[in-house]
C-alpha positions in Angstrom: 5.9 22.0 27.7 3.7 24.6 25.8 0.9 25.7 28.1 -0.5 28.2 25.6 -2.0 27.0 22.3 0.0 28.4 19.4 -2.1 29.7 16.5 -0.2 27.9 13.7 -3.1 28.2 11.2 -3.0 32.0 11.4 0.0 32.0 9.0 -1.4 29.2 6.8 -1.9 31.3 3.7 1.6 33.0 3.8 3.2 29.5 4.2 1.1 28.2 1.3 2.6 31.0 -0.8 6.1 30.0 0.3 5.4 26.3 -0.4 4.1 27.2 -3.9 7.2 29.3 -4.6 9.6 26.6 -3.4 7.8 24.0 -5.5 7.9 26.2 -8.7 11.6 26.9 -8.0 12.3 23.2 -7.6 10.4 22.2 -10.7 12.3 24.9 -12.7 15.6 23.7 -11.4 14.8 20.1 -12.3 13.7 21.2 -15.8 16.8 23.4 -16.5 19.7 21.9 -14.6 18.2 18.4 -14.0 19.7 16.0 -11.5 23.4 15.3 -11.3 23.0 11.5 -11.6 25.9 9.5 -10.2 27.7 6.6 -11.7 25.1 4.0 -10.7 22.5 5.8 -13.0 24.7 7.1 -15.8 27.1 4.1 -16.2 30.9 4.3 -16.0 34.0 3.1 -14.2 34.8 3.0 -10.5 38.3 2.4 -9.1 39.0 2.0 -5.4 42.7 2.5 -4.4 44.5 2.0 -1.0 47.6 4.1 -0.4 50.3 3.2 2.1 49.9 6.7 3.6 47.5 9.6 3.3 47.7 11.2 -0.2 46.6 14.5 -1.6 43.6 14.2 -3.9 44.7 17.2 -6.0 47.8 15.3 -7.1 45.6 12.4 -8.3 43.3 14.8 -10.2 46.3 16.4 -11.9 47.5 13.0 -13.0 44.2 12.1 -14.4 43.7 15.5 -16.0 47.1 15.2 -17.8 46.0 11.8 -19.2 42.8 13.3 -20.6 40.4 12.3 -17.8 39.7 15.8 -16.4 36.1 15.0 -15.5 37.0 12.2 -13.1 35.6 12.5 -9.6 38.2 11.8 -6.9 37.1 11.3 -3.3 38.4 9.8 -0.1 36.5 6.7 1.0 36.6 6.1 4.8 40.1 7.4 5.4 42.7 9.7 3.9 44.5 6.7 2.4 41.5 5.2 0.7 40.5 6.8 -2.6 37.7 6.3 -5.0 37.8 7.4 -8.6 34.6 7.7 -10.7 34.4 8.4 -14.3 31.5 8.2 -16.8 32.5 6.0 -19.7 31.2 3.2 -21.9 34.6 1.4 -22.0 34.7 -1.6 -19.7 38.5 -1.5 -19.5 38.7 2.1 -18.5 38.9 1.2 -14.7 41.9 -1.0 -15.3 43.6 1.7 -17.4 43.2 4.2 -14.6 44.5 1.8 -12.0 47.6 1.1 -14.1 48.2 4.8 -14.7 48.0 5.7 -11.0 50.3 2.9 -10.0 52.9 3.9 -12.7 52.8 7.6 -12.1 52.8 7.7 -8.3 56.3 6.4 -7.4 56.3 8.0 -3.9 53.5 5.8 -2.5 52.6 2.1 -2.5 49.3 1.9 -4.3 47.0 -1.2 -4.0 44.0 -1.6 -6.3 41.1 -2.9 -4.0 38.3 -2.8 -6.5 37.5 -2.0 -10.2 33.9 -1.9 -11.3 32.1 -1.0 -14.5 28.4 -0.1 -14.7 27.0 -0.2 -18.3 24.7 2.6 -19.4 21.8 0.2 -19.9 22.1 -1.0 -16.3 22.3 2.7 -15.1 19.1 3.6 -17.1 17.3 0.5 -15.6 18.3 1.6 -12.0 17.1 5.1 -12.7 13.7 3.9 -14.0 13.4 1.4 -11.1 14.2 4.1 -8.6 11.5 6.4 -10.0 9.0 3.6 -10.0 9.9 2.7 -6.5 9.3 6.2 -5.3 5.9 6.3 -7.1 4.9 2.9 -5.5 6.0 4.1 -2.1 3.8 7.2 -2.4 0.8 5.2 -3.6 1.3 2.8 -0.7 1.5 5.6 1.7 -1.8 7.2 0.4 -3.5 3.8 0.7 -2.3 3.3 4.3 -3.3 6.7 5.5 -6.7 6.4 3.8 -7.4 3.1 5.6 -5.9 4.2 8.9 -7.7 7.6 9.0 -9.8 8.9 6.1 -9.5 9.9 2.4 -9.1 13.6 3.2 -6.2 12.8 5.5 -4.6 10.8 2.7 -4.9 13.6 0.2 -3.4 16.1 2.6 -0.6 13.7 3.6 0.3 12.8 0.0 0.3 16.5 -1.0 2.8 17.2 1.8 5.0 14.2 0.8 5.0 15.3 -2.8 6.0 18.8 -1.7 8.9 17.4 0.4 10.2 15.2 -2.4 10.0 17.9 -5.1 11.6 20.5 -3.0 14.4 18.2 -1.8 15.1 17.1 -5.4 15.0 20.7 -6.6 17.7 21.7 -4.0 19.8 18.7 -5.0 19.5 19.8 -8.6 20.2 23.5 -8.0 23.4 22.8 -6.0 24.5 20.0 -8.3 24.8 17.4 -5.5 25.4 14.0 -7.1 22.3 11.8 -7.0 23.3 8.2 -6.4 21.8 5.2 -4.7 22.7 6.5 -1.2 20.9 9.8 -2.0 17.9 7.9 -3.2 17.9 5.9 0.0 18.1 9.2 2.0 15.2 10.7 0.0 13.0 7.7 0.8 14.1 7.9 4.4 13.1 11.6 4.5 9.7 10.8 3.0 9.2 8.1 5.7 10.3 10.6 8.4 7.9 13.3 7.2 5.1 10.7 7.0 5.7 9.6 10.6 5.7 13.2 11.8 2.4 13.9 9.8 0.7 10.8 11.1 1.5 11.7 14.8 -0.3 15.1 14.3 -3.1 13.5 12.3 -3.8 11.0 15.1 -4.0 13.8 17.6 -6.3 15.8 15.4 -8.6 12.8 15.0 -8.7 12.2 18.8 -9.3 15.9 19.6 -12.1 16.2 17.0 -14.0 13.6 18.9 -13.2 15.2 22.3 -13.6 18.9 21.5 -17.1 18.9 20.1 -17.7 22.6 20.4 -14.5 23.7 18.8 -14.0 24.4 15.1 -11.5 22.6 12.9 -8.9 25.4 12.9 -8.8 25.5 16.7 -8.6 21.7 17.0 -5.6 21.6 14.6 -3.9 24.4 16.5 -4.4 22.5 19.8 -3.2 19.2 18.3 -0.1 20.7 16.7 0.8 22.4 19.9 0.4 19.2 21.9 2.7 17.3 19.6 5.2 20.2 19.0 7.6 19.2 21.8 7.8 15.7 20.4 8.3 17.0 16.9 11.1 19.4 17.9 12.9 16.8 20.1 12.8 14.2 17.2 13.9 16.8 14.6 16.7 18.3 16.6 18.1 15.0 17.7 18.0 13.6 14.1 19.7 16.7 12.7 22.5 16.5 15.3 23.2 13.0 14.2 23.2 13.9 10.6 25.5 16.9 11.2 27.9 14.5 12.8 27.8 12.3 9.7 28.2 15.4 7.5 31.3 16.6 9.4 33.0 13.3 10.3 31.5 10.8 7.8 33.7 11.7 4.9 32.8 12.7 1.4 31.1 9.3 0.7 28.3 10.2 3.2 28.0 13.9 2.6 25.3 13.7 0.0 23.4 11.3 2.1 23.6 13.5 5.2 22.7 16.7 3.2 19.7 15.1 1.6 18.3 13.9 5.0 18.9 17.2 6.7 17.0 19.0 3.9 14.3 16.3 4.2 13.9 16.6 8.0 13.7 20.4 7.9 11.1 20.5 5.1 9.2 17.5 6.5 8.8 19.2 9.8 7.6 22.4 8.1 5.2 20.6 5.7 3.6 18.4 8.4 2.5 21.6 10.2 1.5 24.0 7.4 1.0 21.9 4.3 -0.7 18.7 5.6 -2.7 20.4 8.4 -3.6 23.4 6.3 -5.0 21.3 3.6 -7.4 19.6 6.1 -9.0 23.0 6.4 -9.3 23.5 2.7 -10.7 20.0 2.3 -13.3 20.9 4.9 -12.7 17.9 7.2 -15.7 17.4 9.6 -16.4 15.2 12.5 -18.9 13.3 10.4 -16.1 12.3 8.1 -14.6 10.2 10.9 -17.8 8.3 11.6 -17.8 4.9 9.9 -20.6 4.5 7.4 -23.0 1.8 8.5 -24.3 -0.5 5.9 -28.1 -0.7 6.0 -29.5 -4.1 5.8 -32.1 -4.4 3.0 -34.8 -6.9 3.5 -35.7 -8.3 0.1 -38.2 -10.6 1.4 -41.8 -10.0 0.3 
């Protein structure tokens, strides 16, 4: 598809600066605004209601606000007649109180309570800690896999790109106040996996071309390898984003945070696999000798 080699590494340093600014911005947002943790991590009540016909969410919000629950989150779930109410609280009976209030105040509709759940603050804290630990273990496993599959310098470059992706995605979620729940955590892990797959495809071509293009320097080999895999990268990224845009538009509010997180992850992952991961290989001074397995010399201890 691309007959001419694109000189990606020509803009390596400017994109380094952009990546650094994005990372500092994200860390600052996480430090100041922090993440808007959802009910699963903070604890609270969840009530799922089914109406006989579509209902205006604003009327439900006004009812809850009049009863002193102005911070309740009211969303459609699947259809316009299914509603979920989330509220941070340490009262296990709060969900039942809200359900009774809605049924009593809304005389125009037939309201059925489908589900009432309560997540205690200790459970939410455990989920938050386990989610963070799971992310760290995933990154450690990825670094080990890339080190065994390729070489340590590939692992360092790949891990740096994944950390950049995770930090920047979390920073945007924090800045825009997007609720961070278990679905968003799943989307973040999926975005990390997508970025890793994209990076490994390019790494594999770089390793192959380093062995074939013996007279070319590393920068040229990276440019050639990235150009050769660019069509595949663009096709995968565009098709994935189209599916996620469909989820964002037609999936309802319950899937919006999931779709937004993955869209951010795919865009940042595509960029970082080209300029962060590949660029760091140059800084780490990858050579052809790094790809040659070290042979163990047999030592003859016999006299």
